C-alpha positions as a printed NumPy array, in Angstrom:
array([[  0.169,  -0.526,   0.136],
       [  1.268,   3.503,  -1.157],
       [  0.309,   6.107,   1.932],
       [  1.357,   9.744,   0.448],
       [  0.832,  13.01 ,   0.792],
       [ -2.872,  14.273,   2.704],
       [ -4.709,  11.666,   5.155],
       [ -7.066,  11.475,   8.624],
       [ -4.588,  10.063,  12.027],
       [ -7.107,   8.564,  14.169],
       [ -5.882,   8.409,  17.946],
       [ -7.791,   6.874,  20.913],
       [ -7.127,   6.913,  24.348],
       [ -8.302,   5.02 ,  27.206],
       [ -7.108,   2.944,  29.921],
       [ -5.213,   0.347,  29.738],
       [ -7.513,  -1.953,  31.742],
       [-10.821,  -1.622,  29.722],
       [-11.893,  -4.931,  28.547],
       [-14.122,  -6.035,  25.371],
       [-14.669,  -9.448,  25.839],
       [-12.141, -10.788,  28.061],
       [ -9.668,  -8.735,  26.137],
       [ -7.577,  -6.315,  26.367],
       [ -9.686,  -2.751,  23.85 ],
       [ -6.362,  -1.651,  22.353],
       [ -5.978,  -4.763,  21.24 ],
       [ -9.937,  -5.066,  18.969],
       [ -8.907,  -2.198,  18.201],
       [ -5.889,  -3.178,  16.064],
       [ -7.442,  -6.376,  14.949],
       [ -9.976,  -4.739,  13.082],
       [ -8.134,  -1.934,  12.356],
       [ -5.381,  -4.752,  10.595],
       [ -9.193,  -6.43 ,   8.801],
       [-10.898,  -3.516,   7.843],
       [ -6.967,  -3.085,   5.313],
       [ -5.557,   0.306,   6.906],
       [ -2.503,   1.183,   6.23 ],
       [ -1.858,   1.052,  10.345],
       [ -1.7  ,   1.132,  14.385],
       [  0.191,   0.56 ,  17.115],
       [ -0.658,   1.403,  20.084],
       [  1.473,   3.264,  22.929],
       [  1.264,   3.348,  26.815],
       [  1.57 ,   6.046,  28.898],
       [  3.94 ,   6.717,  31.889],
       [  0.68 ,   9.261,  33.542],
       [ -2.195,  10.437,  32.197],
       [ -5.299,  12.433,  33.598],
       [ -9.426,  12.339,  32.055],
       [-12.73 ,  12.642,  32.853],
       [-12.271,  11.451,  36.   ],
       [ -9.256,  13.799,  37.142],
       [ -8.381,  10.845,  39.028],
       [ -4.083,  10.882,  38.251],
       [ -2.972,   7.342,  36.352],
       [  0.864,   6.958,  37.143],
       [  3.482,   4.557,  36.848],
       [  5.584,   5.726,  39.534],
       [  6.243,   3.726,  42.371],
       [  4.725,   6.31 ,  45.085],
       [  1.127,   5.785,  43.64 ],
       [  1.687,   2.372,  41.283],
       [ -1.865,   2.923,  38.757],
       [ -3.364,  -0.737,  37.657],
       [ -4.999,   0.96 ,  34.602],
       [ -2.079,   2.863,  32.974],
       [ -3.262,   5.566,  29.655],
       [ -2.514,   3.955,  26.232],
       [ -3.11 ,   5.492,  22.757],
       [ -3.34 ,   3.614,  19.361],
       [ -2.936,   5.513,  16.721],
       [ -3.954,   4.897,  12.994],
       [ -3.376,   6.419,   9.955],
       [ -5.193,   6.362,   6.384],
       [ -6.423,   8.386,   3.865],
       [-10.176,   9.636,   5.815],
       [-12.156,   8.1  ,   3.541],
       [-10.82 ,   4.808,   5.477],
       [-10.717,   5.543,   8.868],
       [-13.868,   7.723,   8.631],
       [-14.752,   4.119,   7.003],
       [-13.918,   2.501,  10.32 ],
       [-15.117,   4.967,  13.224],
       [-18.577,   3.074,  13.572],
       [-15.93 ,  -0.174,  14.738],
       [-15.145,   2.343,  17.677],
       [-19.294,   2.57 ,  18.889],
       [-19.669,  -0.975,  20.976],
       [-15.46 ,  -0.201,  22.115],
       [-14.872,   2.752,  23.455],
       [-17.413,   3.576,  26.325],
       [-14.66 ,   5.103,  28.493],
       [-11.89 ,   7.358,  26.473],
       [-11.187,  10.279,  24.149],
       [-11.3  ,   9.546,  20.265],
       [ -9.333,  12.186,  18.14 ],
       [ -9.194,  12.882,  14.416],
       [ -6.427,  15.083,  13.008],
       [ -5.39 ,  16.695,   9.414],
       [ -2.261,  14.835,   8.691],
       [  0.795,  14.59 ,   6.687],
       [  2.512,  11.167,   5.635],
       [  5.581,  12.195,   4.174],
       [  7.029,   9.026,   3.523],
       [  5.368,   5.133,   4.233],
       [  8.164,   2.331,   3.844],
       [  7.092,  -1.125,   4.66 ],
       [  8.695,  -4.15 ,   4.93 ],
       [  7.106,  -7.306,   2.757],
       [  5.462, -10.12 ,   4.92 ],
       [  7.396, -13.371,   4.442],
       [  6.337, -15.689,   2.593],
       [  4.08 , -12.519,   0.549],
       [  4.799, -11.222,  -2.74 ],
       [  7.201,  -7.474,  -3.524]])
């Protein structure tokens, strides 16, 4: 897949303990994005955050949190990202979903093993 120029970034912020059918919500989102053929998805674990509840979550030993923040970032064409949004309706019960216009300068992948070049 070639992705350059204008694109849309979907970022989802939630707690790592958020569950969907006994699996982390972030895992379900990544797998659904993969099945939808999106360009890629990354999950990043935060070290400290607060949100709508105003409760601070942190990795510091003094107040070790059981619900650290995670951010799932997906970048693809606007059409493909917007088509994916309904997938989040049933998954996100607490969190923040944002869209940002971005410009992709370079997108280079490594062909999957056993696949064609």
